[in-house]
N, C-alpha and C positions, 0 to 999 in steps of 0.2 A: 424717825422711829424705826427700831429694828423689826423686821418681819418675823413672825412666829411660825416656824416650819410645822407642817402637819403630815401625817402618814400619807403615802402615795405609792401605789404599786406601778412603777413604770413598765415592768415586764408585761403585766396583764393589760395595761392601757395601750401599748404598742403605738405611742405617740411620738412626737419629735424628741430628739435628744435633749437632755437637760430640762425636761418638764419636771415640775415640782408643785407642791401644794402648800397652802398657808392657812392658818387659823385666822378668822376675822370675827369680830363681835358686832352683832346688830345693836341698834340703839336701845332695845329692851333687854340686852344682856345675854341673849342666846348666842352660842358659839356655832359658827358655820365654817365650812371648808371650801376654799376656792383654789382651783388649779390654774397654773400658768403654763401654757404650751407655747414656747417661743416660735416666732416666725423666721423664715429664711429671708428676711427683708424688713423694710419699714413702711409697708403700704398702709398700715393701719392696725386696729385692734378689734377683734370680734368679741362681743359679750354674748356668750352662749348660755341660753336659759333652758335647762333640761326639763323633761316631763316628770310626772308623778312616778315615784318608785326609783328614779334614776340617781346617778352619782357620777363624779367627774371622770373616773377611769373609762366609763362607757364611751366617752367621746374622744379617746386618744386617736383612733384612726381618722375620724372626721377632722380633728385638729391638725393631723399630719398633712391632709390635703390642703387645708387652709394655709399651713406653714409654707408648703411648696409654692403657693401663690403669693407669698410675701406677707401674710397676716399673722400676728400674734393672736392667741385665743385665751380668754378667761372663761372657765366653766365653774359652776357652783353646786354644792350640795345644799339644797334648800332646807330650811328648818324642818325637822321631823323626818328626814330621810338621809341616805348616805351615811357619812360619819358625823354629820351635824347633830346637834342636840336633838334627841327625840322628845316627843311631847307628852307621852303617856307611859304608864307602868308597863303596859303591853307594847313593847318597843316596835312591833311589826305593824301596828295600826297607823295608817296614814292620817295625820291629824294636823290641824292648825287652829289657833284661837280665833283669829279674824283673817279673812282672805287678804285684806289689805296689809296684814303683817308681812306678807311676802315682799312688799315694797321696801320694808326695812332691810331685807336681805339684798335687794337690788342696790340700795344706797351703800351698804357695806362693801359690795362688790365693786361699785364705781369708785369708792374711796380707796380701795386697794389699787385699782388701775391708776388713779392719780398718784398714789404714794410710790408706785413702781415707775412712774413717768413713762408708761407704755405709749408707743407712737399713735398719733391720730391720723385721720379721723377714725371715730368709732362707728361700728355697725352692730346690729343685733340679729341673732338667730334664736327663734323660740320654737321649741317642739312641744306639742300636746299641752299639758298644763303650763309649761314654760311659755307657750304662745298666748295663753290667757294673761299670765303675769306680765309678759312683754308688751301686750297690747295696752294694758293699763299704764305701764311705765311710759310707753310712747305717747299716750294721750296726756299724761301728766308732765310731759316735757323732758323725758330722758334725752340727753344730748347725743344722738346718733345721726349719722348722715343717711342711713337707709336701714331697712329691716326686712327680714325674710322669715317665713313661718313654714313648718311642716306639720301636717295633721293637727292644726291648732285647736285647742279645747275652747272654742267659742260657744259650744253647746255640747252636751253629752248625748250620745245615742241612746235614747230611752223610748220604748214603744209609746205611742200617743195615749193609749188607754191607761198605761201605767204611770204616766207623768204626774197627774194630780196626786197619786198615792206617794210618789217619791217626795214631792213637796210636803205633803201632810205628815208623813212618817218622820222625815228629817227635822221638820219644824217642831213636832211634838216631842221628839227625843231631847231637844234642848230644854224644854220646859219641865220635863220629868226626870232630868238627871241621867239620861241614858245616851247622851251624845257621844260617849266614848265607845259605844258598841259598834261593831262592824256593820257597814251598809248591807242590806239584804243581798244574798248571792255571793258575798265575798267572805274572806276569812284570813287567817294568819299566814297562809302559804304565799310565798313569792311566786308570781306567775311563771317567770322564766325558769325558776328552780324546780317547779312541780309539773309544768305542762309538757306535753310532747310537741316536737316540731310539727308533725303532721296536723294540719288544721289550726295552727296557731294564728293569732290575730295581729302579729307584729311584722313578720318578714317572710318572704318566699325563699330567702337565701340560707341554706343550711350552715354555711361557713359563718355568717354573721350571727345566726342563732347560737352556734357553738361558742363564739366569741363572748356573747353576753352571758351565756350560761356558765362558762368557765370562770368568769369574774365573780359571780355571786356564789358559786360553790367554793371558790378558793377563799373568799372573804365573806363568811355568812353575815357579818355585821352590816353588810351593805343591803341585805335583803329587806324588802318591805312587802306587807300583805295588802289587803283591801283598805279602802278609806273608812273613816268613822262616819257615823250618821251626822255628826256635827260638821265634818269636812264637807259632806255632800250638800248640806243646806247652805253652808258658806259659798261653795262653788256655784250652786244653782243661782244664788242671789247675785254673785259677782257677774256671772255670764248674762243674766237678765239686765243688769245695770249697764254693762258694756254695750250690749246690743242697742241700747237707747241713745248712745252717744255717737257723734260724728267721728269719722276716721281721721287720724292725724295726717298732717301735711308732710308726708315722707315718701320717698320712692319705696315701693314694696313689691315683693313677689311672694306668693303663697302656693304651696304644693299640697295636693291631696290625692291619695291613691284611689283608683276606681273601685278597689276592693275594701275601702275603709269601713271598719265595723265598730269603731270605738267612739269617735266623735261625730257630731251632727254635721253632715256635709251640707245640708240646706242652710245652716247658719253661716258656714264658711262662704258659700256662694253669695248669700245676702250681704255679708260684710264686704266682700271684694267687689261686688257690683256697685257699691257706694264708696269706693276708695279711689279718688282721683289720683292718677299716676300709679295705681296699683294694678296688678294682674294676677289672675288665678290660673295655675297650670295643673290640669288633671293628668296624673301619671298612670297610664294604662297598665293594669295588672298589679299596681302597687298596693301594699297593705299600709299599716299605720306608721311604721318606722322607715321613712323614705331615705334618710341618711344612712340606713343600715339595710337597705334592700339589695337585690341582686345587682351585680356590678354595672350592667348597662343602665339600670334605673338610677342608682345612686350617683353614677358618674354624670348623668344628665343633670340631676338635681344640683349637685355640687358645682358643676360648671356654670349653671345659670345663676346660682347664688353669688359666685365669685365675680361673674360678669356684672351683676348689679352693684356689688361693692366697688369694683373697679370704676364703673361709670360714675357712681356717687362720689367717690374719692376725687376723681378728675374734676367734677363740678365744684367741689369744695376748694380745690387748688386754684381753679380759675377765678373764684370769688375772692380769694385771699389777696 
C-alpha cells in the first residue's frame, strides 16, 4: 500500500534529515498525522506519544537525539489536535468522544510502523496525556520492549476541595448537552502562543520555550486551547480506572520535575511504587516538559531513556 504524504515542516521541527509525515486513518475513519524521524542506525523504533495540545514537529529535537543513538522515532498527532481531524466546530477545543478512542490512534500508528517495516524492537515514550494513553496501551499488550514516561498524566493536579466539583460539573455537562464547552479556567487561547515565558508551567529554558512558540506562531493550525468538559470527564474516568489496575510487566523509567504543577505527582509516586522493574526519577528544578527543559536536565533525561532502551534491546536480542 502506498503511503499518503502529509504536510510536515522540517525546518521548524529541527529533526533528523529526511524526516517526513504521513496521513493514517483510525478504525473509526478519523484522519491522523504520523511523523517518521529516521535513525542513524537500526537499534529499534521509538513510539513517541505526545501530550495534550502537542503535534509532531514539537519532537524534532528529541527525535534527533534518539536518531543519534540509533533509534527511529514515530510521533503522532492525536485525534483532535495538531493537523489530525478536529472534533468540534470550535477547532481549538481539546476534545475526544471516548478516552479509549485514543487506542484507535495507537493502533493506526503501529500499523504504519508495520507497513514501513521499521526496525525492532520497539519502545515507547509517553509525555503527559501521552503517558496516560501509553499506560493503557502497555496494559492492553502494546508490543514494546520497554517504556519511559515524562510528567505522565496519571492524575491531574486539582486542589482537593475542588476535585468533587470537577467530577460533578464535567459529568453534568454530558447529560445537559454542554460537554463541548471549555473546562473552567480555560479557553480558546493556546498556552504557548499566549503565555509569557516568565512563570510558565512547562520549561525553565528560554530557548526551548522560543522553539515551541515559534512553531505554533508559524503554523496557527497547530494551536489548541483548553479541554472540553466532556474531555475532562473522560480523562478523570480513565485515570481513575488505570489507577485500579496493576502495572504492566515491562522495564520502565518515569521522570517528574520537582516543580511539576500540571499533573498529580502523588499519583505518579503511587504508580511507580507498585511497578516491579520500574523506577521513578525526580528531576530537581524541572517543570512539566522534561524533554524540553534546560540542557543539563534534558540531557540527563534523554541519556537515561536511551540507556533503558539499549538495555531492553539487548535483553530481547539475548532471548532471540
